[in-house]
N, C-alpha and C positions, 0 to 999 in steps of 0.2 A: 243584701248588704254585702259590700266588699270591704276587705281589709287590704290596704296597700302599704307595704313596707318599703322604705326607701333607705339607702345607705347601709347595705348589708355588710357585715363583718363577721366572718366565720359562722355563717348561717344564722346570725342574729340581727334583727332589725334594730337600728338605732333611732328610727323615726317611723311611727305607724299612724295611719289614718283609718278611721272607721267611716265608711261612706254609705249612708242609708240608700235603699232603693229609690229610684226616681229623684236623685239629687246629684250633686257634683262636688268636686274638690279640685283645687289646683296646687301644684307644688313644683319645685325646680329639681330636675335631674341633670347632673353634670356628666360630661363625657367620661366614660369608664365606670360610672356607677351602675348598679343593678337595681331594678325594681321587681318586686314580686306582688302579683295581684291574686287574691284569693276570694272566690265567691263563697261566702259563708253559708248562705241559705240555699244555694243551688238554683240553677236555671235562670239566673238573673243576667240579662245581657248587659255588657259594659261597653261604653263608648270611649274612644281615645281621641283627644284633641291635643296636639302638641305643636309647639313653635320653637324655632331656634332663638335662644335667649339674646344672642348678639344681633340678629336680624329677624324681626318678627314677621316680615313678609315671607320668610321661608317657613313652611309648615309641613306636617305630616300629610301626605297625599295618598288617599285611598286608590285613586286611579293609577298613579305611577307605581304604587306597590303591586297592584294587579298585573300591570304590564311587565314589570321587572321580574316578578316571581312566576309569570305565565299561568296564573290561576286566580280565582276570585275568593278563595278561602286560604288563609295562611295558618301555619302551625310551626312546630319546632324546626329550627334551623332556617326559617324564612326571614327575610329582611323587610323592614318598614322604611319606605323611601320618602324623600321630600319632594316638593314642587320646584326646587331650584333647577337652574340650567347651567351646567349639567346636573342631573339629579344626584343626591347623595343619600347614603344609608343613615337613617336617624336612630333606628333600634334594630337589634337582632333578637329573635325569639330563641332563647337558649334552652328553655325547658317548657313543656306544655302538657299539663295533665288533663286539660279540657278536651282537646281534639283539634277542632278547626274553628276559625273565626271568620265570619262573613264580612266582606268589604264592599257589599253592594248598597247597604242602607246608610243614610246619613245619620250622624249622631242625633239623639233625641234633644228636643227643646221643649219649652213649656207649651208652645202652640201644639206640637205633635201629641204630647201627652194629654192635653185637654181635648183635642178633637178626635183622636183615635181611641183613647182609653177612658175619657171622662175624669181624668186625674188632675188635680191642681198641685203642681210641683212647687216646692219652696225655692229651689235653685235650678238653673238649667244651663246648658252649654253656652247660650247667648250672653250670659253674665260673667263668664270666666274672663278675667283680665290676663293679659300676657305678662303682667308683672308678678304673678304668683299669688293672686288673691281674687276677690270678687269686686266687680264694679258696682256702684250703687244705682 
C-alpha cells in the first residue's frame, strides 16, 4: 500500500491518497508542486503514469528518461523526462529513501497481474483517465 501526499506545505500534506497494492489512483500535480510517495508495507513496486494536463499526447517517457540520465535506474537528483520533441523534464526526484527505481518494466495492468501472478485487480493503469479519474 502506498500513501501519496500532494500539495505539501511546510512538510504537511494537504491532500493524501491511500493506494492499496495492485490498484491505482489518479490525481493532478501542477508545476511547482511536490508529491511524496511512501511505501507503507515495504517492497511494493509502484508504477508512474503521467501526462501533461494541457497536451495529453505528451507523457512521461521511461525510454527518454533512461537516455537523458544515461542509466536504467533513477534515484535522487535524477530527472523524469517526457516524450515531447524536444523532450522536457516532467519531474525531478528531490529526495529518495528507497534507493533506485527500475525503468525497464512497463507499468502493471490487469492482464499482467492476472497472467503473471494470478491476481484479479480492481483497477489497473489501463483504466486511468487523463482527466484525473477513472474511466468506466
